[in-house]
N, C-alpha and C positions, 0 to 999 in steps of 0.2 A: 979656400976653395974658390975657383972661378966658375961663373955661370954665364950662359948666353942669354941676353935680353934684347927685346926690340929696341933698336937704335932709331930707326926712322920708318915711316910708312906713308906711302902715297895711296890714298884710298879711293878706289873706283875711278880709274881713268879708262878712256876708250882707245883701243888699238887703232892707230891711223895708218899703219903700214906693216908689211911683212916682206922682207927681202931675203929670200932663200940663198941666193948666190953672193953671200957676204961672209966675211971671216967669222962673225959671231957677235953676240952682245945684244943689248937693248939700248936704243937711242931714246933719250928722255929730254924733253925741253929743259934747257939749262936753268930756267927760272924755277921749275919744279924741283930740280936737283938741289938748287941752293936752298929753297924753302924747306926741303926735307933733310938737309945736311948730308946729302949723298955726294961723294966725290968721284971723279973720273976713275974708272977701273975697279970701283968697289963692287963686291959680290952682292947681287940682288936676287932675292927669291921672288918669283912671279907666281901669283895664284890667279887662275883664269876662272872667273865666276860663271862663265857660259858653259864650259865643258869639264870643269873640275881638275884640269891639268895643273900640276905644280912643277916648276923647273927653276934652275939657278943659272945665272949668267953674270956678266959684268956690265956696268953702266958706262955709256959714253954720252957726252952732252950733245944735244941737238940745238937747233937755232932757238934763241930766246923768243918768248911770246908766240911760239908757233903751235903749242899744244901737241907737238910730235911725240908719239909713243910708237916706235917701230921695233919689231922683233927681227933680228938678223940671224942669218945662218940657219942651223938646224932648228932653232927655237921657232922660226917662222912657220914650221909645220904644226906647231902646237896652238896656234891662234888663227883667228879670222879677223879681218878688218871689221871694226865695230864691237868686238868682244870687250867686256868690261874686266879690268884687271885690278888687283891689289899688289903693290910693289912694296917689299919689306926688306930692310937690312937689319943686321944684328950686331951687337957689340959684346965683347967678353970683358967681364969685370968681376971684382970680388963682391961677395954678397952685401957687405955694408955699403959699398958704392952703389950697387944696383938698387938698394932700398930707397935711395934719394935721387936716382936718375930719372929724368923726364925725357921721353923720346920726342922726336920731331914728327908730329902727325899733320899731314896735309890733306885737305879735302877740296880738290879743285872742282870747277864747274864740270859736271858730267857730259855736257853737250860738246864742249870745245877743249876740255882739259886745261883751261887757263885758270890762274889763281883768281879767286873772287875779289 
């Protein structure tokens, strides 16, 4: 049997931008993506702590050491600059593998989204 488990999480980052007229996705500082083991194009679940919205999109890398967290396309309507988000990715694996799997959990500085 295969199950879905948390693969990576970026906990409590601040939205720095919302670009409605864009094809879609979430732009994430590439340093944060690397730390969380998230790759370009990977599906990301976004949980907005400010308004309770949950949505899914895909990740694209933003400039390193920028702290950028920008929601693009329709997702831009679900956030406001300054909102606090949790970004989560999941992996599918068998139960035995899941028992020993350790997700990549990242806790950046909440003020500037940079790694501490």
